[in-house]
N, CA, C, O and CB atoms as a CASP TS submission, in Angstrom:
PFRMAT TS
TARGET T0000
AUTHOR 0000-0000-0000
METHOD Language model
MODEL 1
PARENT N/A
ATOM      1  N   MET     1      -9.197  13.651  10.020  1.00  0.00           N
ATOM      2  CA  MET     1      -8.699  12.665  10.932  1.00  0.00           C
ATOM      3  C   MET     1      -9.751  12.205  11.870  1.00  0.00           C
ATOM      4  O   MET     1     -10.629  12.985  12.239  1.00  0.00           O
ATOM      5  CB  MET     1      -7.553  13.186  11.680  1.00  0.00           C
ATOM      6  N   ILE     2      -9.705  10.998  12.266  1.00  0.00           N
ATOM      7  CA  ILE     2     -10.667  10.427  13.191  1.00  0.00           C
ATOM      8  C   ILE     2      -9.966   9.511  14.182  1.00  0.00           C
ATOM      9  O   ILE     2      -9.084   8.751  13.784  1.00  0.00           O
ATOM     10  CB  ILE     2     -11.756   9.664  12.435  1.00  0.00           C
ATOM     11  N   SER     3     -10.323   9.556  15.438  1.00  0.00           N
ATOM     12  CA  SER     3      -9.644   8.726  16.412  1.00  0.00           C
ATOM     13  C   SER     3     -10.069   7.256  16.243  1.00  0.00           C
ATOM     14  O   SER     3     -11.158   6.987  15.736  1.00  0.00           O
ATOM     15  CB  SER     3      -9.943   9.222  17.843  1.00  0.00           C
ATOM     16  N   ALA     4      -9.256   6.347  16.644  1.00  0.00           N
ATOM     17  CA  ALA     4      -9.578   4.929  16.517  1.00  0.00           C
ATOM     18  C   ALA     4     -10.831   4.622  17.267  1.00  0.00           C
ATOM     19  O   ALA     4     -11.633   3.827  16.778  1.00  0.00           O
ATOM     20  CB  ALA     4      -8.442   4.056  17.017  1.00  0.00           C
ATOM     21  N   THR     5     -11.055   5.182  18.398  1.00  0.00           N
ATOM     22  CA  THR     5     -12.274   4.972  19.187  1.00  0.00           C
ATOM     23  C   THR     5     -13.490   5.444  18.430  1.00  0.00           C
ATOM     24  O   THR     5     -14.486   4.723  18.370  1.00  0.00           O
ATOM     25  CB  THR     5     -12.184   5.693  20.529  1.00  0.00           C
ATOM     26  N   GLU     6     -13.450   6.627  17.850  1.00  0.00           N
ATOM     27  CA  GLU     6     -14.567   7.165  17.069  1.00  0.00           C
ATOM     28  C   GLU     6     -14.806   6.278  15.821  1.00  0.00           C
ATOM     29  O   GLU     6     -15.942   5.959  15.471  1.00  0.00           O
ATOM     30  CB  GLU     6     -14.276   8.654  16.647  1.00  0.00           C
ATOM     31  N   ALA     7     -13.698   5.897  15.173  1.00  0.00           N
ATOM     32  CA  ALA     7     -13.867   5.031  14.030  1.00  0.00           C
ATOM     33  C   ALA     7     -14.447   3.656  14.327  1.00  0.00           C
ATOM     34  O   ALA     7     -15.192   3.090  13.527  1.00  0.00           O
ATOM     35  CB  ALA     7     -12.583   4.867  13.376  1.00  0.00           C
ATOM     36  N   ASN     8     -14.098   3.145  15.464  1.00  0.00           N
ATOM     37  CA  ASN     8     -14.713   1.869  15.951  1.00  0.00           C
ATOM     38  C   ASN     8     -16.187   2.009  16.158  1.00  0.00           C
ATOM     39  O   ASN     8     -16.967   1.135  15.780  1.00  0.00           O
ATOM     40  CB  ASN     8     -14.071   1.414  17.262  1.00  0.00           C
ATOM     41  N   LEU     9     -16.569   3.100  16.754  1.00  0.00           N
ATOM     42  CA  LEU     9     -18.004   3.297  17.059  1.00  0.00           C
ATOM     43  C   LEU     9     -18.887   3.611  15.877  1.00  0.00           C
ATOM     44  O   LEU     9     -20.102   3.417  15.905  1.00  0.00           O
ATOM     45  CB  LEU     9     -18.150   4.383  18.032  1.00  0.00           C
ATOM     46  N   SER    10     -18.247   4.097  14.847  1.00  0.00           N
ATOM     47  CA  SER    10     -19.062   4.442  13.606  1.00  0.00           C
ATOM     48  C   SER    10     -18.495   3.784  12.347  1.00  0.00           C
ATOM     49  O   SER    10     -18.603   4.368  11.269  1.00  0.00           O
ATOM     50  CB  SER    10     -19.104   6.002  13.384  1.00  0.00           C
ATOM     51  N   PHE    11     -17.913   2.631  12.436  1.00  0.00           N
ATOM     52  CA  PHE    11     -17.317   2.034  11.332  1.00  0.00           C
ATOM     53  C   PHE    11     -18.226   1.803  10.144  1.00  0.00           C
ATOM     54  O   PHE    11     -17.800   2.054   9.017  1.00  0.00           O
ATOM     55  CB  PHE    11     -16.751   0.821  11.744  1.00  0.00           C
ATOM     56  N   SER    12     -19.401   1.360  10.316  1.00  0.00           N
ATOM     57  CA  SER    12     -20.413   1.123   9.221  1.00  0.00           C
ATOM     58  C   SER    12     -20.635   2.448   8.545  1.00  0.00           C
ATOM     59  O   SER    12     -20.597   2.513   7.316  1.00  0.00           O
ATOM     60  CB  SER    12     -21.807   0.530   9.776  1.00  0.00           C
ATOM     61  N   HIS    13     -20.862   3.492   9.278  1.00  0.00           N
ATOM     62  CA  HIS    13     -21.087   4.815   8.698  1.00  0.00           C
ATOM     63  C   HIS    13     -19.901   5.297   7.848  1.00  0.00           C
ATOM     64  O   HIS    13     -20.055   5.859   6.764  1.00  0.00           O
ATOM     65  CB  HIS    13     -21.364   5.819   9.806  1.00  0.00           C
ATOM     66  N   LEU    14     -18.691   5.039   8.415  1.00  0.00           N
ATOM     67  CA  LEU    14     -17.460   5.481   7.668  1.00  0.00           C
ATOM     68  C   LEU    14     -17.347   4.731   6.350  1.00  0.00           C
ATOM     69  O   LEU    14     -17.036   5.330   5.320  1.00  0.00           O
ATOM     70  CB  LEU    14     -16.156   5.242   8.525  1.00  0.00           C
ATOM     71  N   LEU    15     -17.609   3.358   6.373  1.00  0.00           N
ATOM     72  CA  LEU    15     -17.525   2.620   5.188  1.00  0.00           C
ATOM     73  C   LEU    15     -18.552   3.086   4.142  1.00  0.00           C
ATOM     74  O   LEU    15     -18.251   3.145   2.950  1.00  0.00           O
ATOM     75  CB  LEU    15     -17.693   1.188   5.499  1.00  0.00           C
ATOM     76  N   ARG    16     -19.696   3.395   4.578  1.00  0.00           N
ATOM     77  CA  ARG    16     -20.744   3.945   3.696  1.00  0.00           C
ATOM     78  C   ARG    16     -20.239   5.225   2.984  1.00  0.00           C
ATOM     79  O   ARG    16     -20.354   5.367   1.767  1.00  0.00           O
ATOM     80  CB  ARG    16     -22.043   4.260   4.524  1.00  0.00           C
ATOM     81  N   ARG    17     -19.690   6.125   3.774  1.00  0.00           N
ATOM     82  CA  ARG    17     -19.152   7.404   3.216  1.00  0.00           C
ATOM     83  C   ARG    17     -18.019   7.145   2.268  1.00  0.00           C
ATOM     84  O   ARG    17     -17.903   7.814   1.242  1.00  0.00           O
ATOM     85  CB  ARG    17     -18.668   8.342   4.339  1.00  0.00           C
ATOM     86  N   VAL    18     -17.194   6.204   2.584  1.00  0.00           N
ATOM     87  CA  VAL    18     -16.085   5.855   1.680  1.00  0.00           C
ATOM     88  C   VAL    18     -16.666   5.293   0.359  1.00  0.00           C
ATOM     89  O   VAL    18     -16.214   5.698  -0.712  1.00  0.00           O
ATOM     90  CB  VAL    18     -15.115   4.801   2.362  1.00  0.00           C
ATOM     91  N   ARG    19     -17.603   4.419   0.401  1.00  0.00           N
ATOM     92  CA  ARG    19     -18.114   3.809  -0.767  1.00  0.00           C
ATOM     93  C   ARG    19     -19.041   4.795  -1.597  1.00  0.00           C
ATOM     94  O   ARG    19     -18.942   4.849  -2.822  1.00  0.00           O
ATOM     95  CB  ARG    19     -18.870   2.545  -0.359  1.00  0.00           C
ATOM     96  N   GLU    20     -19.868   5.507  -0.949  1.00  0.00           N
ATOM     97  CA  GLU    20     -20.865   6.388  -1.620  1.00  0.00           C
ATOM     98  C   GLU    20     -20.309   7.716  -2.009  1.00  0.00           C
ATOM     99  O   GLU    20     -20.668   8.259  -3.054  1.00  0.00           O
ATOM    100  CB  GLU    20     -22.051   6.615  -0.733  1.00  0.00           C
ATOM    101  N   GLU    21     -19.422   8.264  -1.180  1.00  0.00           N
ATOM    102  CA  GLU    21     -18.948   9.684  -1.393  1.00  0.00           C
ATOM    103  C   GLU    21     -17.437   9.720  -1.836  1.00  0.00           C
ATOM    104  O   GLU    21     -16.908  10.767  -2.207  1.00  0.00           O
ATOM    105  CB  GLU    21     -19.135  10.537  -0.034  1.00  0.00           C
ATOM    106  N   GLY    22     -16.781   8.530  -1.776  1.00  0.00           N
ATOM    107  CA  GLY    22     -15.391   8.499  -2.121  1.00  0.00           C
ATOM    108  C   GLY    22     -14.488   9.173  -1.086  1.00  0.00           C
ATOM    109  O   GLY    22     -13.358   9.545  -1.401  1.00  0.00           O
ATOM    110  N   LYS    23     -14.972   9.330   0.132  1.00  0.00           N
ATOM    111  CA  LYS    23     -14.237   9.996   1.209  1.00  0.00           C
ATOM    112  C   LYS    23     -13.086   9.145   1.653  1.00  0.00           C
ATOM    113  O   LYS    23     -13.158   7.928   1.481  1.00  0.00           O
ATOM    114  CB  LYS    23     -15.148  10.302   2.393  1.00  0.00           C
ATOM    115  N   ALA    24     -12.034   9.682   2.208  1.00  0.00           N
ATOM    116  CA  ALA    24     -10.910   8.987   2.815  1.00  0.00           C
ATOM    117  C   ALA    24     -10.763   9.542   4.238  1.00  0.00           C
ATOM    118  O   ALA    24     -10.980  10.725   4.503  1.00  0.00           O
ATOM    119  CB  ALA    24      -9.578   9.172   1.967  1.00  0.00           C
ATOM    120  N   PHE    25     -10.372   8.596   5.168  1.00  0.00           N
ATOM    121  CA  PHE    25     -10.224   8.979   6.521  1.00  0.00           C
ATOM    122  C   PHE    25      -8.854   8.507   6.981  1.00  0.00           C
ATOM    123  O   PHE    25      -8.412   7.425   6.595  1.00  0.00           O
ATOM    124  CB  PHE    25     -11.355   8.410   7.388  1.00  0.00           C
ATOM    125  N   THR    26      -8.169   9.312   7.807  1.00  0.00           N
ATOM    126  CA  THR    26      -6.964   8.960   8.488  1.00  0.00           C
ATOM    127  C   THR    26      -7.320   8.614   9.922  1.00  0.00           C
ATOM    128  O   THR    26      -7.928   9.432  10.613  1.00  0.00           O
ATOM    129  CB  THR    26      -5.930  10.094   8.416  1.00  0.00           C
ATOM    130  N   VAL    27      -6.964   7.434  10.388  1.00  0.00           N
ATOM    131  CA  VAL    27      -7.344   7.002  11.761  1.00  0.00           C
ATOM    132  C   VAL    27      -6.136   7.262  12.668  1.00  0.00           C
ATOM    133  O   VAL    27      -5.016   6.901  12.309  1.00  0.00           O
ATOM    134  CB  VAL    27      -7.775   5.449  11.804  1.00  0.00           C
ATOM    135  N   THR    28      -6.338   7.869  13.812  1.00  0.00           N
ATOM    136  CA  THR    28      -5.303   8.134  14.779  1.00  0.00           C
ATOM    137  C   THR    28      -5.492   7.302  16.050  1.00  0.00           C
ATOM    138  O   THR    28      -6.598   6.911  16.423  1.00  0.00           O
ATOM    139  CB  THR    28      -5.279   9.607  15.115  1.00  0.00           C
ATOM    140  N   SER    29      -4.349   7.056  16.689  1.00  0.00           N
ATOM    141  CA  SER    29      -4.381   6.458  18.038  1.00  0.00           C
ATOM    142  C   SER    29      -3.448   7.169  18.920  1.00  0.00           C
ATOM    143  O   SER    29      -2.243   7.199  18.670  1.00  0.00           O
ATOM    144  CB  SER    29      -4.038   4.985  18.015  1.00  0.00           C
ATOM    145  N   HIS    30      -3.982   7.759  19.976  1.00  0.00           N
ATOM    146  CA  HIS    30      -3.192   8.642  20.861  1.00  0.00           C
ATOM    147  C   HIS    30      -2.518   9.755  20.090  1.00  0.00           C
ATOM    148  O   HIS    30      -1.379  10.126  20.373  1.00  0.00           O
ATOM    149  CB  HIS    30      -2.136   7.839  21.614  1.00  0.00           C
ATOM    150  N   GLY    31      -3.227  10.280  19.122  1.00  0.00           N
ATOM    151  CA  GLY    31      -2.723  11.411  18.385  1.00  0.00           C
ATOM    152  C   GLY    31      -1.755  11.079  17.269  1.00  0.00           C
ATOM    153  O   GLY    31      -1.271  11.965  16.565  1.00  0.00           O
ATOM    154  N   GLU    32      -1.479   9.802  17.114  1.00  0.00           N
ATOM    155  CA  GLU    32      -0.479   9.372  16.047  1.00  0.00           C
ATOM    156  C   GLU    32      -1.276   8.683  14.885  1.00  0.00           C
ATOM    157  O   GLU    32      -2.149   7.844  15.108  1.00  0.00           O
ATOM    158  CB  GLU    32       0.658   8.327  16.671  1.00  0.00           C
ATOM    159  N   ARG    33      -0.942   9.065  13.718  1.00  0.00           N
ATOM    160  CA  ARG    33      -1.603   8.475  12.521  1.00  0.00           C
ATOM    161  C   ARG    33      -1.197   6.991  12.408  1.00  0.00           C
ATOM    162  O   ARG    33      -0.014   6.657  12.468  1.00  0.00           O
ATOM    163  CB  ARG    33      -1.202   9.270  11.193  1.00  0.00           C
ATOM    164  N   VAL    34      -2.199   6.112  12.243  1.00  0.00           N
ATOM    165  CA  VAL    34      -1.897   4.679  12.278  1.00  0.00           C
ATOM    166  C   VAL    34      -2.484   3.930  11.049  1.00  0.00           C
ATOM    167  O   VAL    34      -2.031   2.842  10.695  1.00  0.00           O
ATOM    168  CB  VAL    34      -2.450   4.066  13.585  1.00  0.00           C
ATOM    169  N   ALA    35      -3.509   4.555  10.411  1.00  0.00           N
ATOM    170  CA  ALA    35      -4.153   3.826   9.298  1.00  0.00           C
ATOM    171  C   ALA    35      -4.927   4.817   8.389  1.00  0.00           C
ATOM    172  O   ALA    35      -5.226   5.953   8.758  1.00  0.00           O
ATOM    173  CB  ALA    35      -5.130   2.715   9.858  1.00  0.00           C
ATOM    174  N   ARG    36      -5.222   4.310   7.195  1.00  0.00           N
ATOM    175  CA  ARG    36      -6.080   5.147   6.306  1.00  0.00           C
ATOM    176  C   ARG    36      -7.158   4.275   5.757  1.00  0.00           C
ATOM    177  O   ARG    36      -6.937   3.123   5.382  1.00  0.00           O
ATOM    178  CB  ARG    36      -5.266   5.810   5.136  1.00  0.00           C
ATOM    179  N   LEU    37      -8.348   4.856   5.716  1.00  0.00           N
ATOM    180  CA  LEU    37      -9.519   4.186   5.146  1.00  0.00           C
ATOM    181  C   LEU    37      -9.875   4.938   3.896  1.00  0.00           C
ATOM    182  O   LEU    37     -10.255   6.106   3.977  1.00  0.00           O
ATOM    183  CB  LEU    37     -10.729   4.134   6.150  1.00  0.00           C
ATOM    184  N   LEU    38      -9.768   4.316   2.738  1.00  0.00           N
ATOM    185  CA  LEU    38      -9.979   5.019   1.506  1.00  0.00           C
ATOM    186  C   LEU    38     -10.564   4.053   0.455  1.00  0.00           C
ATOM    187  O   LEU    38     -10.412   2.838   0.576  1.00  0.00           O
ATOM    188  CB  LEU    38      -8.660   5.648   1.017  1.00  0.00           C
ATOM    189  N   PRO    39     -11.219   4.590  -0.554  1.00  0.00           N
ATOM    190  CA  PRO    39     -11.802   3.813  -1.620  1.00  0.00           C
ATOM    191  C   PRO    39     -10.776   2.907  -2.314  1.00  0.00           C
ATOM    192  O   PRO    39      -9.661   3.356  -2.581  1.00  0.00           O
ATOM    193  CB  PRO    39     -12.439   4.735  -2.622  1.00  0.00           C
ATOM    194  N   CYS    40     -11.110   1.672  -2.607  1.00  0.00           N
ATOM    195  CA  CYS    40     -10.183   0.793  -3.325  1.00  0.00           C
ATOM    196  C   CYS    40      -9.847   1.235  -4.686  1.00  0.00           C
ATOM    197  O   CYS    40      -8.731   1.006  -5.154  1.00  0.00           O
ATOM    198  CB  CYS    40     -10.722  -0.540  -3.407  1.00  0.00           C
ATOM    199  N   ARG    41     -10.787   1.877  -5.365  1.00  0.00           N
ATOM    200  CA  ARG    41     -10.545   2.280  -6.801  1.00  0.00           C
ATOM    201  C   ARG    41      -9.392   3.167  -6.895  1.00  0.00           C
ATOM    202  O   ARG    41      -8.566   2.999  -7.793  1.00  0.00           O
ATOM    203  CB  ARG    41     -11.752   2.981  -7.419  1.00  0.00           C
ATOM    204  N   SER    42      -9.271   4.127  -6.009  1.00  0.00           N
ATOM    205  CA  SER    42      -8.093   5.098  -6.017  1.00  0.00           C
ATOM    206  C   SER    42      -6.806   4.398  -5.802  1.00  0.00           C
ATOM    207  O   SER    42      -5.809   4.707  -6.455  1.00  0.00           O
ATOM    208  CB  SER    42      -8.238   6.182  -4.929  1.00  0.00           C
ATOM    209  N   ASP    43      -6.798   3.429  -4.871  1.00  0.00           N
ATOM    210  CA  ASP    43      -5.662   2.598  -4.538  1.00  0.00           C
ATOM    211  C   ASP    43      -5.238   1.797  -5.733  1.00  0.00           C
ATOM    212  O   ASP    43      -4.058   1.728  -6.075  1.00  0.00           O
ATOM    213  CB  ASP    43      -5.980   1.685  -3.377  1.00  0.00           C
ATOM    214  N   ASP    44      -6.233   1.181  -6.375  1.00  0.00           N
ATOM    215  CA  ASP    44      -5.926   0.353  -7.516  1.00  0.00           C
ATOM    216  C   ASP    44      -5.200   1.117  -8.643  1.00  0.00           C
ATOM    217  O   ASP    44      -4.294   0.569  -9.270  1.00  0.00           O
ATOM    218  CB  ASP    44      -7.195  -0.251  -8.042  1.00  0.00           C
ATOM    219  N   ALA    45      -5.588   2.364  -8.898  1.00  0.00           N
ATOM    220  CA  ALA    45      -5.007   3.197  -9.943  1.00  0.00           C
ATOM    221  C   ALA    45      -3.523   3.413  -9.552  1.00  0.00           C
ATOM    222  O   ALA    45      -2.630   3.297 -10.392  1.00  0.00           O
ATOM    223  CB  ALA    45      -5.801   4.590 -10.099  1.00  0.00           C
ATOM    224  N   GLU    46      -3.282   3.726  -8.272  1.00  0.00           N
ATOM    225  CA  GLU    46      -1.930   4.025  -7.853  1.00  0.00           C
ATOM    226  C   GLU    46      -1.035   2.744  -7.998  1.00  0.00           C
ATOM    227  O   GLU    46       0.088   2.800  -8.499  1.00  0.00           O
ATOM    228  CB  GLU    46      -1.934   4.555  -6.372  1.00  0.00           C
ATOM    229  N   ARG    47      -1.588   1.614  -7.538  1.00  0.00           N
ATOM    230  CA  ARG    47      -0.862   0.451  -7.622  1.00  0.00           C
ATOM    231  C   ARG    47      -0.517   0.026  -9.070  1.00  0.00           C
ATOM    232  O   ARG    47       0.591  -0.446  -9.327  1.00  0.00           O
ATOM    233  CB  ARG    47      -1.596  -0.577  -6.941  1.00  0.00           C
ATOM    234  N   LYS    48      -1.444   0.190  -9.988  1.00  0.00           N
ATOM    235  CA  LYS    48      -1.253  -0.098 -11.383  1.00  0.00           C
ATOM    236  C   LYS    48      -0.220   0.769 -11.958  1.00  0.00           C
ATOM    237  O   LYS    48       0.621   0.294 -12.722  1.00  0.00           O
ATOM    238  CB  LYS    48      -2.505   0.047 -12.135  1.00  0.00           C
ATOM    239  N   ALA    49      -0.231   2.074 -11.623  1.00  0.00           N
ATOM    240  CA  ALA    49       0.855   3.024 -12.116  1.00  0.00           C
ATOM    241  C   ALA    49       2.211   2.669 -11.590  1.00  0.00           C
ATOM    242  O   ALA    49       3.197   2.719 -12.325  1.00  0.00           O
ATOM    243  CB  ALA    49       0.549   4.477 -11.705  1.00  0.00           C
ATOM    244  N   ALA    50       2.285   2.294 -10.275  1.00  0.00           N
ATOM    245  CA  ALA    50       3.542   1.938  -9.659  1.00  0.00           C
ATOM    246  C   ALA    50       4.111   0.594 -10.317  1.00  0.00           C
ATOM    247  O   ALA    50       5.309   0.459 -10.565  1.00  0.00           O
ATOM    248  CB  ALA    50       3.330   1.775  -8.087  1.00  0.00           C
ATOM    249  N   ARG    51       3.221  -0.314 -10.560  1.00  0.00           N
ATOM    250  CA  ARG    51       3.660  -1.601 -11.137  1.00  0.00           C
ATOM    251  C   ARG    51       4.188  -1.337 -12.570  1.00  0.00           C
ATOM    252  O   ARG    51       5.229  -1.869 -12.956  1.00  0.00           O
ATOM    253  CB  ARG    51       2.460  -2.662 -11.154  1.00  0.00           C
ATOM    254  N   GLU    52       3.485  -0.541 -13.322  1.00  0.00           N
ATOM    255  CA  GLU    52       3.930  -0.264 -14.708  1.00  0.00           C
ATOM    256  C   GLU    52       5.275   0.432 -14.704  1.00  0.00           C
ATOM    257  O   GLU    52       6.132   0.133 -15.537  1.00  0.00           O
ATOM    258  CB  GLU    52       2.892   0.605 -15.460  1.00  0.00           C
ATOM    259  N   ALA    53       5.472   1.362 -13.771  1.00  0.00           N
ATOM    260  CA  ALA    53       6.743   2.043 -13.706  1.00  0.00           C
ATOM    261  C   ALA    53       7.843   1.098 -13.322  1.00  0.00           C
ATOM    262  O   ALA    53       8.938   1.154 -13.882  1.00  0.00           O
ATOM    263  CB  ALA    53       6.682   3.185 -12.741  1.00  0.00           C
ATOM    264  N   LEU    54       7.575   0.238 -12.386  1.00  0.00           N
ATOM    265  CA  LEU    54       8.573  -0.802 -11.994  1.00  0.00           C
ATOM    266  C   LEU    54       8.932  -1.685 -13.141  1.00  0.00           C
ATOM    267  O   LEU    54      10.117  -1.931 -13.365  1.00  0.00           O
ATOM    268  CB  LEU    54       8.049  -1.663 -10.855  1.00  0.00           C
ATOM    269  N   LEU    55       7.967  -2.182 -13.886  1.00  0.00           N
ATOM    270  CA  LEU    55       8.210  -3.034 -14.985  1.00  0.00           C
ATOM    271  C   LEU    55       9.043  -2.381 -16.099  1.00  0.00           C
ATOM    272  O   LEU    55       9.939  -2.992 -16.681  1.00  0.00           O
ATOM    273  CB  LEU    55       6.927  -3.495 -15.514  1.00  0.00           C
ATOM    274  N   ARG    56       8.683  -1.031 -16.383  1.00  0.00           N
ATOM    275  CA  ARG    56       9.478  -0.293 -17.315  1.00  0.00           C
ATOM    276  C   ARG    56      10.935  -0.224 -16.946  1.00  0.00           C
ATOM    277  O   ARG    56      11.846  -0.458 -17.740  1.00  0.00           O
ATOM    278  CB  ARG    56       8.945   1.051 -17.450  1.00  0.00           C
ATOM    279  N   ARG    57      11.100   0.131 -15.619  1.00  0.00           N
ATOM    280  CA  ARG    57      12.495   0.261 -15.098  1.00  0.00           C
ATOM    281  C   ARG    57      13.303  -1.010 -15.239  1.00  0.00           C
ATOM    282  O   ARG    57      14.458  -0.995 -15.665  1.00  0.00           O
ATOM    283  CB  ARG    57      12.474   0.662 -13.630  1.00  0.00           C
ATOM    284  N   LEU    58      12.643  -2.156 -14.858  1.00  0.00           N
ATOM    285  CA  LEU    58      13.301  -3.424 -14.950  1.00  0.00           C
ATOM    286  C   LEU    58      13.655  -3.835 -16.411  1.00  0.00           C
ATOM    287  O   LEU    58      14.712  -4.404 -16.684  1.00  0.00           O
ATOM    288  CB  LEU    58      12.426  -4.464 -14.316  1.00  0.00           C
ATOM    289  N   ALA    59      12.700  -3.511 -17.340  1.00  0.00           N
ATOM    290  CA  ALA    59      12.980  -3.804 -18.718  1.00  0.00           C
ATOM    291  C   ALA    59      14.175  -3.008 -19.304  1.00  0.00           C
ATOM    292  O   ALA    59      14.834  -3.462 -20.240  1.00  0.00           O
ATOM    293  CB  ALA    59      11.754  -3.536 -19.517  1.00  0.00           C
ATOM    294  N   GLU    60      14.423  -1.873 -18.760  1.00  0.00           N
ATOM    295  CA  GLU    60      15.480  -0.952 -19.195  1.00  0.00           C
ATOM    296  C   GLU    60      16.847  -1.365 -18.674  1.00  0.00           C
ATOM    297  O   GLU    60      17.857  -1.013 -19.282  1.00  0.00           O
ATOM    298  CB  GLU    60      15.167   0.462 -18.736  1.00  0.00           C
ATOM    299  N   GLN    61      16.912  -2.085 -17.591  1.00  0.00           N
ATOM    300  CA  GLN    61      18.158  -2.499 -16.932  1.00  0.00           C
ATOM    301  C   GLN    61      18.858  -3.588 -17.811  1.00  0.00           C
ATOM    302  O   GLN    61      18.215  -4.471 -18.379  1.00  0.00           O
ATOM    303  CB  GLN    61      17.858  -3.052 -15.460  1.00  0.00           C
ATOM    304  N   PRO    62      20.169  -3.471 -17.883  1.00  0.00           N
ATOM    305  CA  PRO    62      20.900  -4.508 -18.588  1.00  0.00           C
ATOM    306  C   PRO    62      21.003  -5.813 -17.779  1.00  0.00           C
ATOM    307  O   PRO    62      21.068  -5.803 -16.550  1.00  0.00           O
ATOM    308  CB  PRO    62      22.285  -4.004 -18.933  1.00  0.00           C
ATOM    309  N   VAL    63      21.016  -6.932 -18.513  1.00  0.00           N
ATOM    310  CA  VAL    63      21.146  -8.212 -17.812  1.00  0.00           C
ATOM    311  C   VAL    63      22.647  -8.446 -17.456  1.00  0.00           C
ATOM    312  O   VAL    63      23.527  -8.262 -18.296  1.00  0.00           O
ATOM    313  CB  VAL    63      20.577  -9.399 -18.707  1.00  0.00           C
ATOM    314  N   ILE    64      22.896  -8.836 -16.254  1.00  0.00           N
ATOM    315  CA  ILE    64      24.236  -9.026 -15.744  1.00  0.00           C
ATOM    316  C   ILE    64      24.463 -10.469 -15.503  1.00  0.00           C
ATOM    317  O   ILE    64      23.646 -11.083 -14.817  1.00  0.00           O
ATOM    318  CB  ILE    64      24.473  -8.233 -14.482  1.00  0.00           C
ATOM    319  N   ASP    65      25.522 -11.081 -16.015  1.00  0.00           N
ATOM    320  CA  ASP    65      25.824 -12.421 -15.751  1.00  0.00           C
ATOM    321  C   ASP    65      26.592 -12.514 -14.384  1.00  0.00           C
ATOM    322  O   ASP    65      27.760 -12.138 -14.286  1.00  0.00           O
ATOM    323  CB  ASP    65      26.634 -13.008 -16.924  1.00  0.00           C
ATOM    324  N   ALA    66      25.919 -13.004 -13.394  1.00  0.00           N
ATOM    325  CA  ALA    66      26.529 -13.135 -12.044  1.00  0.00           C
ATOM    326  C   ALA    66      27.166 -14.434 -11.779  1.00  0.00           C
ATOM    327  O   ALA    66      27.654 -14.695 -10.680  1.00  0.00           O
ATOM    328  CB  ALA    66      25.530 -12.914 -11.006  1.00  0.00           C
ATOM    329  N   GLY    67      27.170 -15.316 -12.850  1.00  0.00           N
ATOM    330  CA  GLY    67      27.778 -16.640 -12.678  1.00  0.00           C
ATOM    331  C   GLY    67      26.811 -17.593 -11.933  1.00  0.00           C
ATOM    332  O   GLY    67      25.665 -17.239 -11.658  1.00  0.00           O
ATOM    333  N   ARG    68      27.270 -18.724 -11.637  1.00  0.00           N
ATOM    334  CA  ARG    68      26.437 -19.704 -10.947  1.00  0.00           C
ATOM    335  C   ARG    68      26.588 -19.538  -9.475  1.00  0.00           C
ATOM    336  O   ARG    68      27.692 -19.293  -8.989  1.00  0.00           O
ATOM    337  CB  ARG    68      26.789 -21.125 -11.356  1.00  0.00           C
ATOM    338  N   TRP    69      25.531 -19.663  -8.760  1.00  0.00           N
ATOM    339  CA  TRP    69      25.478 -19.589  -7.294  1.00  0.00           C
ATOM    340  C   TRP    69      24.958 -20.892  -6.717  1.00  0.00           C
ATOM    341  O   TRP    69      24.038 -21.511  -7.252  1.00  0.00           O
ATOM    342  CB  TRP    69      24.592 -18.416  -6.836  1.00  0.00           C
ATOM    343  N   SER    70      25.553 -21.280  -5.640  1.00  0.00           N
ATOM    344  CA  SER    70      25.008 -22.432  -4.916  1.00  0.00           C
ATOM    345  C   SER    70      24.113 -21.962  -3.749  1.00  0.00           C
ATOM    346  O   SER    70      24.139 -20.791  -3.369  1.00  0.00           O
ATOM    347  CB  SER    70      26.164 -23.334  -4.385  1.00  0.00           C
ATOM    348  N   ARG    71      23.359 -22.854  -3.216  1.00  0.00           N
ATOM    349  CA  ARG    71      22.536 -22.502  -2.106  1.00  0.00           C
ATOM    350  C   ARG    71      23.400 -21.908  -0.966  1.00  0.00           C
ATOM    351  O   ARG    71      23.000 -20.927  -0.339  1.00  0.00           O
ATOM    352  CB  ARG    71      21.752 -23.728  -1.630  1.00  0.00           C
ATOM    353  N   ASP    72      24.521 -22.474  -0.713  1.00  0.00           N
ATOM    354  CA  ASP    72      25.419 -22.017   0.291  1.00  0.00           C
ATOM    355  C   ASP    72      25.856 -20.592   0.058  1.00  0.00           C
ATOM    356  O   ASP    72      25.954 -19.798   0.994  1.00  0.00           O
ATOM    357  CB  ASP    72      26.590 -22.905   0.356  1.00  0.00           C
ATOM    358  N   ASP    73      26.126 -20.261  -1.243  1.00  0.00           N
ATOM    359  CA  ASP    73      26.541 -18.916  -1.539  1.00  0.00           C
ATOM    360  C   ASP    73      25.445 -17.867  -1.217  1.00  0.00           C
ATOM    361  O   ASP    73      25.713 -16.756  -0.761  1.00  0.00           O
ATOM    362  CB  ASP    73      26.936 -18.831  -2.995  1.00  0.00           C
ATOM    363  N   LEU    74      24.211 -18.295  -1.483  1.00  0.00           N
ATOM    364  CA  LEU    74      23.098 -17.368  -1.227  1.00  0.00           C
ATOM    365  C   LEU    74      22.842 -17.114   0.247  1.00  0.00           C
ATOM    366  O   LEU    74      22.401 -16.034   0.640  1.00  0.00           O
ATOM    367  CB  LEU    74      21.845 -17.897  -1.853  1.00  0.00           C
ATOM    368  N   TYR    75      23.132 -18.150   1.073  1.00  0.00           N
ATOM    369  CA  TYR    75      22.853 -17.972   2.474  1.00  0.00           C
ATOM    370  C   TYR    75      24.057 -17.948   3.383  1.00  0.00           C
ATOM    371  O   TYR    75      23.959 -18.196   4.585  1.00  0.00           O
ATOM    372  CB  TYR    75      21.970 -19.015   2.907  1.00  0.00           C
ATOM    373  N   GLU    76      25.209 -17.640   2.780  1.00  0.00           N
ATOM    374  CA  GLU    76      26.466 -17.495   3.502  1.00  0.00           C
ATOM    375  C   GLU    76      26.347 -16.372   4.529  1.00  0.00           C
ATOM    376  O   GLU    76      25.785 -15.315   4.242  1.00  0.00           O
ATOM    377  CB  GLU    76      27.630 -17.218   2.525  1.00  0.00           C
ATOM    378  N   ARG    77      26.858 -16.599   5.679  1.00  0.00           N
ATOM    379  CA  ARG    77      26.773 -15.620   6.796  1.00  0.00           C
ATOM    380  C   ARG    77      27.975 -14.951   7.021  1.00  0.00           C
ATOM    381  O   ARG    77      28.054 -14.109   7.916  1.00  0.00           O
ATOM    382  CB  ARG    77      26.382 -16.220   8.029  1.00  0.00           C
TER
END
């Protein structure tokens, strides 16, 4: 973990470590976790897996005929 102040002062160095070493950092503010700095390639793999899982789940769901809806039906309060 790294404080927001420290991350701000050494941002270029942190980015270099993320890119070259694959490191990830959790940024804190007043002791609370607020952000993560991590390599894009690991995030891309997670997003791809999540997308594929969602598409599989949607493909397995039955189609339900909900009838015709008007705009008023959709936004009825």
